[in-house]
C-alpha positions in Angstrom: -25.0 31.8 -7.8 -22.0 29.6 -6.9 -20.6 32.0 -4.4 -24.2 32.4 -2.9 -24.6 28.7 -2.6 -21.0 28.3 -1.1 -22.1 30.9 1.6 -25.3 29.3 2.6 -23.6 26.1 2.8 -21.1 27.5 5.2 -23.9 28.9 7.2 -25.5 25.5 7.5 -22.1 24.1 8.5 -21.9 26.7 11.1 -25.0 25.9 12.7 -24.2 22.1 12.7 -20.8 22.8 14.2 -22.6 24.7 17.0 -24.9 21.8 17.6 -22.0 19.4 17.6 -20.1 21.5 20.2 -23.1 21.5 22.5 -23.3 17.8 22.2 -19.7 16.7 22.7 -19.8 15.4 26.1 -22.2 12.5 24.6 -21.1 12.4 21.1 -17.9 13.5 19.3 -17.9 13.7 15.6 -14.6 13.3 13.6 -13.8 14.2 10.1 -11.8 11.3 8.1 -10.5 12.8 5.0 -8.6 10.1 2.8 -6.1 10.7 0.0 -8.6 9.6 -2.5 -6.5 10.6 -5.5 -3.9 8.0 -4.8 -4.6 4.4 -5.3 -2.6 2.7 -2.4 -4.0 5.4 0.0 -7.5 4.9 -0.9 -7.2 1.2 -0.3 -5.1 1.3 3.0 -6.0 4.7 4.9 -9.5 3.4 5.8 -8.5 -0.2 6.4 -5.5 0.7 8.8 -7.9 3.2 10.5 -10.7 0.6 11.1 -8.2 -2.0 12.1 -6.6 0.2 14.7 -10.0 1.2 15.8 -11.2 -2.5 16.4 -7.9 -3.2 18.2 -8.5 -0.2 20.6 -12.0 -1.5 21.4 -10.6 -5.0 22.1 -8.1 -3.6 24.5 -10.5 -1.5 26.3 -8.9 1.8 25.5 -11.9 3.3 24.0 -14.3 4.8 26.3 -18.1 4.5 26.2 -18.8 8.2 26.1 -18.4 10.2 24.3 -19.9 8.1 21.4 -17.3 8.4 18.5 -18.9 9.2 15.1 -16.7 9.3 11.7 -17.8 11.2 8.8 -15.6 10.1 5.9 -14.9 12.0 2.7 -13.5 10.4 -0.6 -13.5 13.5 -2.6 -15.0 14.5 -5.8 -16.0 11.4 -8.0 -13.9 12.8 -11.0 -10.7 12.7 -8.8 -11.0 9.4 -7.2 -8.3 6.9 -8.0 -10.7 4.1 -8.2 -14.5 4.7 -8.0 -15.4 0.8 -7.5 -13.2 1.0 -4.3 -15.0 4.1 -3.1 -18.2 2.0 -3.6 -17.0 -0.8 -1.6 -15.9 1.7 1.3 -19.3 3.1 1.1 -20.7 -0.3 2.2 -18.5 -0.1 5.4 -18.4 3.6 6.4 -20.4 6.5 6.7 -19.3 8.6 3.6 -20.9 12.0 3.2 -20.6 14.4 0.1 -17.1 16.2 -0.4 -18.6 19.5 -0.7 -20.4 19.0 2.8 -17.2 17.8 4.5 -15.3 20.7 2.8 -17.8 23.1 4.4 -17.3 21.8 7.7 -13.5 21.6 7.5 -13.5 25.2 6.1 -15.7 26.7 8.9 -13.9 24.8 11.6 -10.6 26.6 10.3 -12.3 29.9 10.3 -13.8 29.3 13.9 -11.1 27.1 15.6 -13.2 26.3 18.6 -15.8 24.6 16.5 -13.3 22.6 14.6 -13.8 18.9 14.5 -11.0 16.6 15.0 -9.3 15.2 11.9 -7.6 12.0 12.6 -4.4 11.6 10.7 -4.6 9.1 8.0 -1.8 6.5 7.5 -1.1 3.5 5.2 1.0 1.8 7.9 -0.1 2.7 11.5 1.8 1.6 14.5 -0.6 -1.2 15.9 0.2 -3.8 13.4 -3.4 -3.7 12.3 -2.8 -5.7 9.1 -1.7 -8.6 11.2 -4.0 -8.6 14.1 -7.5 -8.0 12.3 -9.3 -9.4 9.3 -10.0 -7.2 6.2 -13.1 -4.8 6.4 -13.7 -5.1 2.7 -15.7 -7.9 1.4 -16.6 -8.9 -2.2 -20.1 -10.2 -2.7 -21.2 -13.5 -4.4 -22.4 -11.4 -7.3 -19.0 -9.6 -7.6 -17.2 -13.0 -7.5 -19.4 -14.0 -10.4 -18.7 -11.1 -12.3 -15.2 -11.4 -11.4 -14.8 -14.8 -12.7 -16.6 -13.8 -16.0 -14.2 -11.0 -16.7 -11.2 -13.1 -15.7 -12.0 -15.7 -18.5 -12.3 -12.8 -20.9 -8.5 -11.8 -19.9 -7.5 -15.5 -20.5 -7.1 -16.3 -16.7 -8.5 -19.4 -15.3 -10.3 -18.2 -12.0 -10.1 -21.6 -10.7 -6.1 -21.8 -10.8 -3.8 -19.7 -8.7 -2.8 -16.3 -10.1 -0.1 -13.8 -9.1 -0.1 -10.2 -9.4 3.1 -8.4 -11.0 3.3 -4.8 -9.8 6.2 -3.0 -11.5 6.3 0.8 -11.3 7.7 2.8 -14.3 7.2 6.3 -15.5 4.7 5.6 -18.1 1.6 7.0 -16.2 3.1 10.4 -16.2 4.7 10.3 -19.5 1.2 9.5 -21.0 -0.1 12.7 -19.3 2.7 14.8 -20.9 4.6 15.1 -17.7 8.0 14.4 -16.8 9.1 12.7 -13.5 12.2 14.2 -11.8 15.5 12.4 -11.8 15.0 11.0 -8.4 12.2 8.7 -9.5 14.8 6.5 -11.4 15.1 4.9 -7.7 11.4 3.9 -7.8 11.0 2.9 -11.4 11.7 -0.5 -13.0 12.3 -2.0 -16.3 9.5 -4.7 -16.7 11.7 -6.9 -18.8 13.9 -8.0 -15.8 10.9 -9.4 -14.2 10.0 -11.7 -17.2 12.2 -14.5 -16.1 10.7 -14.6 -12.6 7.2 -14.7 -14.2 8.2 -17.7 -16.3 9.5 -19.3 -13.3 6.1 -18.7 -11.5 4.3 -20.1 -14.6 6.6 -23.2 -14.8 5.6 -23.9 -11.1 1.8 -23.7 -11.8 0.9 -19.9 -11.4 -0.6 -17.7 -13.9 0.9 -14.2 -13.7 -1.1 -11.0 -14.2 0.9 -7.9 -14.9 -1.0 -4.9 -13.2 -1.1 -1.3 -14.1 -3.0 1.7 -15.3 -2.8 1.2 -18.9 0.3 3.4 -19.8 3.2 0.9 -18.9 5.8 -0.5 -21.3 4.3 -3.7 -22.9 5.7 -7.1 -22.1 8.3 -8.4 -24.5 7.7 -11.9 -23.4 4.7 -13.8 -24.8 3.1 -16.7 -23.0 -0.5 -17.6 -22.7 -0.2 -17.8 -18.8 1.5 -14.4 -18.8 -1.3 -11.7 -18.9 -0.4 -8.0 -19.6 -3.4 -6.8 -17.9 -2.1 -3.3 -17.6 -2.4 -2.9 -21.5 -5.5 -5.0 -22.1 -8.6 -3.6 -23.5 -10.5 -5.4 -20.7 -9.0 -3.3 -17.9 -11.4 -1.8 -15.5 -11.6 -0.2 -12.1 -13.6 -3.3 -10.9 -10.8 -5.7 -12.2 -8.2 -3.5 -10.7 -9.5 -4.4 -7.4 -10.8 -7.8 -7.9 -7.6 -9.2 -9.3 -5.5 -7.7 -6.5 -8.2 -8.9 -3.7 -8.2 -12.5 -5.0 -4.5 -13.2 -6.2 -2.5 -15.9 -4.4 0.2 -13.1 -3.8 2.0 -10.2 -5.4 5.4 -9.6 -6.6 6.0 -5.9 -6.3 8.3 -2.9 -6.5 6.0 -1.0 -4.2 3.2 1.0 -5.8 -0.6 1.3 -5.8 -2.0 -2.2 -6.5 0.1 -3.8 -3.9 -1.6 -1.8 -1.3 -5.1 -3.3 -2.3 -3.5 -6.9 -1.8 -2.3 -5.9 1.6 -6.0 -4.5 2.4 -7.4 -7.8 1.5 -4.6 -9.6 3.3 -2.7 -11.1 0.5 0.9 -11.4 1.1 3.4 -9.3 -1.1 7.2 -10.1 -2.2 8.7 -6.7 -2.4 11.9 -6.3 -4.4 14.7 -3.7 -4.4 13.2 -1.6 -1.6 14.9 1.8 -1.4 12.5 4.2 0.6 12.4 2.6 4.0 10.4 5.5 5.3 7.6 4.5 3.0 7.7 0.7 3.4 5.4 -1.6 5.4 7.8 -3.0 8.0 4.8 -3.5 10.4 3.3 -6.3 8.7 4.3 -10.1 8.4 2.5 -9.9 4.9 5.4 -8.1 3.5 8.6 -10.0 2.4 11.3 -7.8 1.3 14.7 -7.5 -0.2 16.6 -4.1 -0.2 18.1 -2.2 -3.0 21.8 -2.3 -3.1 22.6 1.4 -2.2 26.0 3.1 -2.2 27.0 6.5 -1.0 30.3 8.2 -1.8 31.8 5.0 -2.9 30.6 2.8 0.1 28.0 0.1 0.0 25.3 0.9 2.6 24.5 -1.9 5.2 21.2 -1.9 7.0 22.9 -0.2 9.9 24.1 2.5 7.5 20.8 3.1 6.1 18.9 3.3 9.3 21.4 5.4 11.3 21.9 8.0 8.5 19.7 10.1 6.6 19.0 7.6 3.8 16.5 5.6 6.0 14.2 8.9 6.3 14.1 9.8 2.7 10.4 10.4 1.4 11.2 12.5 -1.7 13.1 10.4 -4.1 15.0 13.4 -5.2 16.8 13.3 -1.9 18.8 10.1 -3.0 20.4 12.3 -5.5 20.9 15.2 -2.9 22.9 12.7 -0.5 25.0 11.3 -3.3 23.1 8.0 -3.2 23.3 5.4 -6.2 21.9 2.1 -6.5 22.5 -1.3 -8.0 19.6 -3.0 -9.5 19.0 -6.7 -9.0 19.1 -8.5 -12.3 16.7 -11.0 -13.7 18.5 -13.8 -12.3 18.6 -12.6 -8.7 14.8 -11.4 -8.9 13.9 -14.9 -9.9 15.7 -16.6 -6.9 14.2 -14.0 -4.6 10.6 -14.7 -6.0 11.4 -18.4 -6.1 12.1 -18.3 -2.3 9.0 -16.5 -1.6 6.7 -18.7 -3.6 8.2 -21.8 -2.1 7.6 -20.4 1.4 4.1 -19.5 0.5 3.4 -23.0 -0.6 4.6 -24.2 2.8 2.2 -21.6 4.5 5.3 -19.5 5.5 6.7 -22.3 7.8 10.5 -21.5 7.9 13.3 -23.4 8.9 14.6 -22.8 12.5 17.7 -21.2 11.2 15.9 -18.9 8.9 13.6 -17.9 11.7 16.5 -17.1 14.1 17.8 -14.8 11.4 14.4 -13.3 10.9 14.0 -12.4 14.4 17.4 -11.1 14.8 17.0 -8.8 11.7 13.4 -7.4 13.0 15.0 -6.8 16.5 18.0 -4.9 14.6 15.4 -2.8 12.7 13.5 -1.9 16.0 16.7 -1.0 17.8 17.9 1.3 14.9 14.7 2.9 14.2 14.1 3.5 17.8 11.1 5.1 19.2 10.4 6.9 15.9 10.1 3.7 14.2 7.9 2.2 16.7 5.4 5.1 16.5 5.4 5.0 12.7 5.4 1.1 12.2 4.6 -0.7 15.3 6.4 -3.8 16.0 8.6 -5.0 13.0 7.3 -8.1 11.6 8.2 -7.7 7.8 10.4 -10.7 6.7 13.7 -9.9 5.0 13.8 -12.6 2.4 16.1 -15.5 3.3 17.6 -15.9 -0.1 19.0 -12.3 0.1 20.3 -13.0 3.6 22.2 -16.2 2.3 23.5 -14.2 -0.6 24.3 -10.8 0.7 23.8 -11.0 4.6 27.5 -11.0 5.1 27.9 -7.2 4.2 24.2 -6.0 4.6 23.8 -7.2 8.2 27.2 -6.3 9.6 
């Protein structure tokens, strides 16, 4: 019966594709298939697509005909990284059942001249959409009421500012009985090195919420304003989104939840960035400090990273392949970087004239070194290299 159902579904898809082919001069349907199993991609791929589409319309690039229609797929429900986030996207997008999109996709590959266009989804884009547009996701009044109630259960005062602490470790895969390869040591961090900066934020009026999926190493520091949400019994897919969407800002090592912050236009302080090819250089929401990388006994400057193979690494195992090692920032260094970001946040990111000059020179340098490939991937470089890092390490990093 399953085989018969699949055959009949493909016959129906064939008929629909023929009709759409005949109507292409007036109406063009595109299939938008999201990496639904990855939290960050689920948040940012549709957001970037919608933002760039909005910018094209404003610039007059989009033609009146054919009319563009987008059919979205977020995969089988059981595999979605966050079901509440999919519910929110359904309020904005035309989302069709994954089995129907799969049938259209399969028949299109079997009969190429009927194939519908499938735009490449991106978590970055090259039109600086996060800087140039407003968020397309909106929380309702009822969701805010629910969020306030659930935050109180966690011990968070919703009327006081709170910060997301997003620190990647290997706990998720370990909980599944899987072992990450050695290269992931470049992406995983020890949560204890962030506890000093969390306490600094608390001393300066913030509540700190440690984000995660429930399998992370517990915090070793106890404080009523430091909430280990990742290991809380109150964790939910709703709160995963709500907290990231409503926080003041995030401190992150670049993983899942910080993408939700960016989607809702919350600024993020990124620490020890090592995978430049996967970073968010095209948005001023991202402040960053790099990991100290060494290769064959030499410490790598920004120029070294971007003119050599290291800047293009996507698979973390390639760090080992190219003989790269890294020196982690210690607790004290992390606290200084976070303090610089938080103080600038309080000033609405209005920087001193000297810091602005350095910022623009670094952005120009990155654009120059990345060249046309960087422009096509990131757009204009607007991410901010943390001024404290520049003052402490710019003498060797920016040579």
